[in-house]
Every structure is written in structure tokens, then in C-alpha cells.
C-alpha positions, 0 to 999 in steps of 0.5 A: 966206577968209584966216581959214579957210587960217589953221586948217589941218584945219579948213579942210578940214572946211568943205566937205560930202562931193562926190560919190555915191561918197564916203560918209565923214563928217567924223570918217572923212574926217579919220582918212583924211587923217591915215593919208594924211599919215602914209603919206606922211611914212613914205614920205619917211623911208624915201626919206632913209633908203634914200639915207643908205645908199646913200651911205655904200656908196659913201662907202665903196668910194671910201675902198677905191680911194683905198688903192690896191686892185686888182680882184683884191682886192690893194693895187696898191702891192705890185706896185711892188718896193721899191727898195734905198738905194744904198752906195758900192761897191768894185772888183768882185771878177772870175772869168774863165774865161781870161785868153788867149781865141781868135776861134775860137767859143770861149766864156768866161765872166767873173763879177762881184760888186758889192762894199760898199766899207765892208767889202769884202763882196758887196753884195745887191741886184737893182737894181745894173747890170753892164757889161763891155766890151773895150779896148785894154791901159790903161798900167801905172803910167800913172794912172787909167783915168777915165769921166765921172761923167756917164756913170756917173750915167746909167743909160741912159748906160752903155748905149751903148758907154764911152770911157775916158781916161787922162791924156788918151789915149782909150780907147775901147770896142773892138766885139769880145765877142758875147754869148750871148743870155741873157747881155746885155753890160749887165744888172741883176745878180741879187739878190745883186749877181752876174752871169755873162756868156757871150762870144766873141771876134769874128773881126773883134779884132785879135790883141794885149794888151786889158783887160776893164773890168767895171762895177758900178753902183747906180742911177746913184748909186754905181758903181765898176769894174775892168779885167782884161788879157786877150792875144786871139790 
């Protein structure tokens, strides 16, 4: 029996055909068996080929996804706007419609332009934040009006009322400017580094001498501010 097993196909030939329906002789049976084996081998090779093809397609899909392509066929990386590289800012250039203002519902405009400190030219960047607020008149020739760097370096912090100081004297933001809904008090400048506010003076403001402080803040990295003397009556 051990020798028959070692003989492979001869082992199959050593047994006569059984059953009335099997009329194949020895050579025919060998051909049939060989055909079955070849058919099975062909099927196995086809399976490997199809499997390899499917694996290759799924791999391509994975690579495309890694590249950041969205369902619309466009790169998802392109959806995020590139940010500029902040540079030192000079004093903002301001254009105020009137320095004599009244709390009578009159709409005033103030336009500011962010400026490069290096050449005093307009800073064309859309990620510069602009803000204007009202303070009591800053004494002339009495030193610099200072705002802590810890505040100006935090874009979120400048959304809140700001307080500056001159030689230890605080100048808090006066709640008295009523801004048009289309021009919020704190907002990004346009792509040219410009912004225009429309506002009114609240009737709660006590008549007197004030300053409008204008801030341009480039992502908390570089910033500068200036103020304009106004009289409110």
C-alpha cells in the first residue's frame, strides 16, 4: 500500500472502473483526470489574477485618499486659504469723516489702512484684524499710550474692551460707539489691508474731548495702533 501511494497516478490506474455508468478505459480516465486537474489549476490561477487586480485597485484608492482628494475630485488641501507671513506694521493711516461729532444719530465713517513699517506702503493682506474704540482724551506730550503686549498678541483678547495706560494712568474703553451691523467694531481688513467703519455716537456719551484708537493686528505677531483727537458735543 505504501508503494502504491508513492506511485501517484499509477495508484489511480491500479483500480478497475466501478459502476455501470463509468465506461472510461485506462487512457481515457487518465486524460479525464488530467483535464480536471488542469481545469482546477486554471481556476486557481484565475483566482490569483482577479485577487491581485482587486488588491491593486483598492491600493490606488487608498493612495488617492491620502493625497487629500475629496468626493468632488478636488484636493481638500486647496479648500484651506493660505495665510500670509506677518511683517512689522507701522502706524495705521486713517481717514475720518469728521473730528467734531454729535450724539444725534449722525452716521460717521472711519477708514483705516494697515501699513508696512519698512517702507510705509499699504500692507495687502486679508488676515489683519482691525479695531477702533473710544477713550477719553490722551494727554498730549505726556508719554506713550500703551496697551499690554499680552493682549495684543492674542487675537481673541482684542475682541474684548481694551484698556491702555499713560504713566500708570488707565484709559479704559468708553462704551459710546454704535456700529452699523455691516461694519463690526472688530473685523478682518479686506485683501488690501483696508477697513471702513460706519458708526454713531451714543446719547449716553458725556460731551467732551475724546480719542478714537485704531488698531491693526496681524495675527497677534505684529501690530500697531494710533489715535485721533475728536470732540463730542
